[in-house]
C-alpha positions, 0 to 999 in steps of 0.5 A: 107348517107348509099350509101355514107358509102358503097362507097369504095373510095369516091371522092371529088365530092362525099364528096361535094355532101353529104355536099351540101345535109346536108347544103341545108337540113336546108333550105328544099332544095337539090342540083340539078340533075347535082350535083349528082355524078355517084356513088350516082345517083342510091341512089338519083334516088331511093330516088326521086322515094320513095318521089314521091310515098309517095306523090302520095299515099297521093294524092290518099287518098285525091282523094278518097274523092274529085274525079278527074279522070284526076288527078287519071289517071296522078297519075297512069302514075306517078306510072308506071314511079316510078316502072320503076325507082325501077326496075332499082334500081334508075340507071336512069339519075338524071333529070329523077328521079327529074321529078318524084318529080316535076310531083307529086308536079304539081299534088298536086298543081293542086288539091290544087289550082284547077289548070288545067295548073299544071295538064297538066304540070305533064302530059307533064313531064311524057310523 
């Protein structure tokens, strides 16, 4: 919302995106990357990077007690991608930012369900 408030002349598409965010939040969802407007894409990029980084830190804490070298290595790669998005201040294609969240979720699924396929999917996504 802060990024929207800072827009000098929000477009109808900007308004529609923010309304979709608010509407979908009740269901735990959000609009896909294609719905993000150019003016709000950097804020979405940073938001995705922050969310992925928070989850990555939680996963690392869990890995301290349940070691998995491959998962830890994949989380290291994820951190590198997150740092890139942060350095660019979120100004990356929305699909790139969204892939950080998806990769973090896949690593989490691999650890929760002992699913090597999910870990491989995360590694592939981060390439």
